[in-house]
C-alpha positions, -999 to +999 in steps of 0.1 A: -412+154+672-419+126+648-447+146+631-424+176+627-398+153+611-423+138+587-436+173+577-400+184+572-393+155+550-424+161+529-416+198+526-380+189+516-393+164+490-417+189+475-391+217+475-365+196+458-390+185+432-403+219+423-371+224+403-378+192+385-414+203+380-405+235+363-405+232+325-370+233+311-377+233+274-387+266+258-420+266+239-416+255+203-384+236+209-385+199+206-350+190+216-358+161+239-383+146+214-357+149+186-331+130+208-357+102+213-366+101+176-329+099+166-323+071+190-353+052+176-339+057+140-305+043+152-322+013+167-341+007+135-309+008+115-290-015+139-320-039+140-319-042+102-281-046+104-278-014+083-242-004+090-214-016+111-207-016+149-183+013+142-212+033+126-235+026+155-209+035+180-202+068+162-240+075+161-243+068+199-214+090+207-230+117+185-263+114+204-244+117+237-228+149+224-262+162+213-275+154+248-247+173+264-254+204+243-291+202+251-283+198+288-259+227+288-285+249+270-311+237+295-333+223+268-337+191+287-340+186+325-315+167+347-338+137+350-342+134+313-304+137+309-296+109+334-322+085+320-314+092+283-277+088+291-284+054+308-304+044+277-275+053+254-252+032+276-275+002+275-279+004+237-242+008+232-235-023+253-261-042+233-247-032+200-209-035+205-192-068+201-177-084+231-166-118+217-144-126+247-170-115+271-145-091+287-171-064+295-200-087+306-189-092+342-188-054+347-222-046+334-243-078+336-262-069+368-268-033+356-282-047+323-304-072+341-316-045+365-324-022+335-343-049+317-363-058+349-370-022+358-383-013+323-403-046+316-413-058+351-397-091+344-363-106+352-347-117+319-343-154+311-308-162+322-303-190+295-314-167+267-293-139+280-262-161+283-268-174+247-266-138+234-237-129+256-216-158+244-216-141+210-244-161+194-265-129+192-236-109+177-228-085+205-231-079+242-265-088+254-277-082+219-303-056+208-330-082+206-327-090+243-331-054+254-353-038+228-385-041+249-368-024+278-353+003+256-386+011+239-403+012+273-378+037+285-382+058+253-420+059+258-415+068+295-392+097+285-416+108+259-443+110+285-419+128+308-414+155+282-451+157+274-460+163+310-433+189+318-458+217+318-481+199+342-456+188+368-460+218+391-498+215+391-495+177+398-472+184+428-495+210+442-524+187+439-506+161+460-496+187+485-532+199+489-544+163+494-517+158+520-527+190+538-564+179+537-555+144+551-534+160+578-562+184+588-588+156+589-565+135+610-564+161+638 
């Protein structure tokens, strides 16, 4: 009974991931890569203080609209969509001013988790609070999250590069699982 349940769970996992493994983007289209490139350009402008918070906010909203169009046209897969959207949210919180720290209580743990997930380190609380208390200019400040953001951008880039290989990778793991099962009998 337990083996049947484990086999069922493995089969369910593989079946559910086959849809994710199938390439979404049509050959020759670089939609996901272009979204990442545009975000990096926005980060560069914001890092150089080229523009205002209103300009950056408009640019982020524009990227969110571009993402929605790409998602609806199936040029990016659901996983890319969720992760890129979360990335836009983190960048927006970092760039927009919150001088009275009204938003901080609502997103602090999400931001800390995002930083830890992407860097492998829990952010320094004192440094984080210094930026949040408007010494860094806005929210947790771009400087606080830039390493985490760039890590996620690289990860999404790799995700897009390996889209064609995902089915093959899943099948390799399935074959290894089958072999292990057979040798265990």
